[in-house]
N, C-alpha and C positions, 0 to 999 in steps of 0.2 A: 524815498526814505519811509521807514515804516512807523507805525504808531508808536513804539516804544523809544524813539529818538535816539537811537545809536546806529545811524547809518553808515559814519565814520569810524565806529568803534572796531576793536579787535574781532568782536563777535561776528559783526557783520562781513567783515573781510574773510572770516573762517567759513562763510556760507551758513551761518546759524541764523534763523528767523527769529527764533524765540529763544530766551536764557534756558528754558526747561530743557531743551535740546542738548545741553551741556552734560546733563546728569544721564539722559536717556543714552547718550552715544559714547560716553566715556572720553569726550574730547575735554573735560576740566583738567584732567592731569597733564594732558599734553599742552594744553595751553598755560599752566603755570610751570611747564619743566619737570613734572613729576613723572611722566610716563615713560620716560627713556630708559628707564630701569628694568633689564630682560630678567634677571635671575631673582626668584623669589623664594624663599625658603618653604619647605613643606608645612602644611598646616598652620602657617603663620603669616599673616596678611599684613603685619607691619613692617616697614623698610628697614628697622632695626635688626630684624632676625630675632633669634633665640636667647642671643646674648650669652651670659646673664647681665653683664654691665654694659651701660648704654655708652656710646661713644659721644654723644651730644649732648649729655647731661649727666649730673652725679646722682645717678638712680639705676634700677633694675630696668631691662627692658619690658614692654608691655607683654609681649608673649612669655617672657620667664615669669611674669607675675600672674599671668592667665593660668599657668600650668598649677600654680599652688592653688588658686581660687577653684579649678576643676577637681583637684584631689580632695580638698576638704569638702566640697559639694558631693561628691561621689560618695565620701565616706559617710556623710550624714544621710545620704538617700539609703545606703545599705544599713547603717545602723537604725535608722527609723523604720525601715522594713523590717528589721529583725525584731525590734521592739514591738512593732504591731502584731507580728506572727506570734511572739512569746504572749502579748496579753491576750490575744484571741483564742489560741490554741491551748495554753498551759494554765490558764487561771481558773480558780474555783471560785464559783458564786457565794456571795454571802448574804444572809439575810438582813434586810435593814427595815427597821421600823417606820412606817409611814405615818407619823404624827404631825402635829403642828410645827415642829422644829425641822423636819424633812422638807415641808412644803414652804416654810419661810426662807430656807437657803436656796430655793429654785428662784 
């Protein structure tokens, strides 16, 4: 019996001495019956695939939702880069009087 007290449990019968080995070896999926799925969709790690409608709940699949999140994030990055370029290259510097009002706003 080991110091964790699960000598008769499924983990010990699988030859696992410490519970962390489940995550390191990938045996957690096979222990719960999740590792027998052979075909996986490309670029999608979810078992439901690209969808768009989920078969097990009334919602979109996670990979389908992630597609729109990536599109919006990419659009934001490109737009932000364009705005920075415009501000740094096309702006005209203007004179600002540095009186008490300027320093009060800092």
